[in-house]
C-alpha positions as CSV (number, residue, x, y, z in Angstrom):
1,X,-0.1,0.1,-0.1
2,X,2.9,2.5,1.0
3,X,6.0,2.2,-0.9
4,X,8.0,4.7,0.0
5,X,8.1,7.8,2.3
6,X,9.8,11.0,1.4
7,X,9.9,13.7,3.6
8,X,11.6,15.9,6.5
9,X,13.5,14.0,8.8
10,X,12.3,15.3,12.4
11,X,14.0,12.9,14.2
12,X,16.6,9.8,13.7
13,X,17.1,7.1,16.3
14,X,19.1,3.7,16.3
15,X,15.6,1.4,15.6
16,X,13.3,3.9,14.3
17,X,13.3,7.2,12.0
18,X,10.0,9.9,12.2
19,X,9.3,11.8,8.7
20,X,7.4,14.2,8.4
21,X,5.6,14.4,4.5
22,X,2.2,16.8,3.8
23,X,2.4,18.0,7.7
24,X,1.8,14.3,9.1
25,X,4.9,12.4,11.1
26,X,5.3,8.5,10.2
27,X,6.8,6.7,12.3
28,X,9.3,4.2,10.5
29,X,11.1,1.2,12.5
30,X,14.4,0.8,10.7
31,X,17.7,-1.8,11.3
32,X,20.7,-0.3,12.0
33,X,21.9,-0.4,8.6
34,X,19.5,1.8,7.3
35,X,20.4,3.8,10.4
36,X,23.9,3.9,9.3
37,X,23.3,5.1,5.8
38,X,20.9,7.3,6.9
39,X,22.4,10.7,5.9
40,X,22.3,14.1,8.1
41,X,20.1,16.0,6.2
42,X,16.2,16.8,6.0
43,X,15.1,15.6,3.0
44,X,14.8,12.2,2.9
45,X,12.8,8.7,0.9
46,X,13.0,5.4,3.1
47,X,11.1,2.5,0.8
48,X,8.4,0.7,3.4
49,X,6.7,-2.4,4.0
50,X,3.1,-1.9,5.7
51,X,2.8,-4.7,8.5
52,X,-0.9,-5.1,9.1
53,X,-1.9,-7.0,11.8
54,X,-5.2,-7.1,14.3
55,X,-3.7,-4.8,16.7
56,X,-1.4,-2.4,15.1
57,X,-0.3,-0.9,11.5
58,X,3.9,-1.4,11.6
59,X,6.0,0.9,9.0
60,X,9.3,-0.3,8.6
61,X,12.1,1.8,6.6
62,X,14.8,0.8,4.1
63,X,17.4,2.9,2.7
64,X,17.8,0.5,-0.4
65,X,14.7,-1.9,-2.4
66,X,17.5,-4.6,-1.8
67,X,17.3,-4.2,2.1
68,X,13.4,-4.1,1.8
69,X,13.7,-7.4,-0.8
70,X,15.8,-9.7,1.7
71,X,13.3,-8.1,4.9
72,X,10.3,-9.4,2.8
73,X,12.3,-12.9,2.2
74,X,13.2,-13.0,5.4
75,X,9.6,-12.6,6.8
76,X,8.4,-15.0,4.2
77,X,10.3,-17.8,6.4
78,X,7.9,-19.7,9.3
79,X,9.5,-18.4,12.7
80,X,10.8,-15.2,11.5
81,X,8.9,-12.4,12.3
82,X,9.0,-8.5,11.5
83,X,11.3,-8.2,14.8
84,X,13.5,-10.9,14.1
85,X,14.0,-10.2,10.1
86,X,15.2,-6.4,11.0
87,X,17.6,-7.8,13.9
88,X,19.1,-9.8,11.3
89,X,19.3,-6.5,8.6
90,X,21.0,-4.8,11.9
91,X,23.4,-7.1,12.9
92,X,24.2,-8.2,9.0
93,X,24.2,-5.9,5.8
94,X,21.9,-7.3,3.0
95,X,25.0,-8.5,1.0
96,X,26.4,-9.9,4.3
97,X,22.9,-12.2,4.6
98,X,22.2,-12.7,0.6
99,X,25.8,-14.2,0.3
100,X,25.0,-16.3,3.9
101,X,22.0,-17.8,2.4
102,X,23.3,-18.5,-1.2
103,X,26.6,-20.6,0.5
104,X,24.8,-22.0,2.7
105,X,26.5,-20.4,5.7
106,X,24.5,-21.7,8.9
107,X,27.3,-20.4,11.2
108,X,27.2,-16.6,10.1
109,X,22.9,-17.1,10.2
110,X,23.5,-18.5,13.6
111,X,25.7,-15.7,14.5
112,X,22.7,-13.7,15.1
113,X,21.7,-13.1,18.2
114,X,17.7,-14.5,18.8
115,X,18.3,-17.0,15.6
116,X,19.2,-20.9,16.3
117,X,20.8,-23.8,14.4
118,X,17.0,-24.5,13.4
119,X,16.1,-21.5,12.3
120,X,18.9,-20.3,10.4
121,X,18.9,-23.9,8.7
122,X,15.2,-23.1,7.8
123,X,16.3,-19.5,6.5
124,X,18.8,-21.5,3.9
125,X,16.4,-24.1,3.0
126,X,13.5,-21.5,2.3
127,X,15.5,-18.9,0.4
128,X,18.7,-19.9,-1.0
129,X,16.8,-21.0,-4.2
130,X,15.2,-17.4,-4.6
131,X,18.4,-15.6,-3.7
132,X,20.2,-17.9,-6.3
133,X,17.4,-17.4,-8.7
134,X,16.2,-13.4,-8.0
135,X,19.7,-12.2,-7.4
136,X,21.2,-14.2,-10.2
137,X,24.2,-15.5,-7.7
138,X,26.8,-18.0,-8.6
139,X,27.1,-20.0,-6.0
140,X,31.3,-20.9,-6.8
141,X,32.3,-16.9,-7.3
142,X,30.1,-16.2,-4.1
143,X,32.5,-18.8,-1.8
144,X,35.4,-17.5,-3.4
145,X,35.0,-14.0,-2.8
146,X,34.2,-14.7,1.0
147,X,37.9,-16.6,0.9
148,X,39.1,-13.7,-0.6
149,X,37.8,-11.3,2.3
150,X,38.5,-13.9,4.8
151,X,41.5,-13.4,3.9
152,X,42.0,-10.0,3.7
153,X,40.4,-9.3,6.9
154,X,42.9,-11.7,8.4
155,X,45.8,-9.6,7.3
156,X,44.7,-6.8,8.2
157,X,43.7,-8.0,11.7
158,X,47.4,-9.2,11.9
159,X,48.3,-5.6,11.0
160,X,46.0,-4.6,14.1
161,X,43.0,-2.7,12.7
162,X,39.6,-3.8,14.3
163,X,38.0,-6.8,12.6
164,X,34.8,-4.9,12.2
165,X,35.9,-1.6,10.9
166,X,38.2,-3.6,8.3
167,X,35.2,-5.5,7.6
168,X,33.3,-2.7,7.0
169,X,36.0,-1.4,4.6
170,X,36.3,-4.7,3.2
171,X,32.5,-5.1,2.2
172,X,32.5,-1.7,0.5
173,X,35.6,-2.6,-1.6
174,X,33.6,-6.1,-2.8
175,X,30.3,-4.3,-3.7
176,X,32.4,-1.9,-5.8
177,X,35.1,-4.5,-7.3
178,X,33.5,-8.2,-6.6
179,X,36.3,-9.7,-8.6
180,X,39.2,-8.1,-6.3
181,X,41.4,-10.6,-5.6
182,X,43.2,-10.5,-1.8
183,X,46.5,-8.1,-2.5
184,X,43.8,-5.8,-4.6
185,X,41.4,-5.9,-1.6
186,X,44.3,-5.4,1.7
187,X,45.7,-2.1,-0.6
188,X,42.5,-0.9,-0.7
189,X,41.5,-1.3,2.5
190,X,44.8,0.3,3.6
191,X,43.5,3.5,2.1
192,X,40.3,3.6,3.6
193,X,41.2,2.8,7.1
């Protein structure tokens, strides 16, 4: 029903934002990923998902169409509600979730707070084929890229960089250069850290 909201950013919190649109303030629940993508400027556009329940209407906001699509795929899995899907998108980037599901990385999905082994396996079983088809992902290239990422991350950790920070930089590099080799990833990361 509501596909996006564009308006003035009134309030910004790690879990929600308030956007004023034509005199009406809308509260949108967001993930930490979206929170980190929101610029501190007045005009803001977020893609939305409206969840209608018997006792509430809840709007979820996303910085990108991809994140909204991953959210919708996640809530289609039995046992994954909107809050767990939002937690997943707060713990991992949409790209990491996509790749984790594509290669069947149960440990990655299970690393998210509130996700057990069975739920992680169910997410992968239910969504793997859809993810591979929708995003036209080749399983081999994902696992190869993941190996390069892990090697580069290990090298940066040895050099004394904080894992989370290094991982964020590496993810950005891999989004723009998915075929980058380990050496290229490390060189680029060193320029950005």
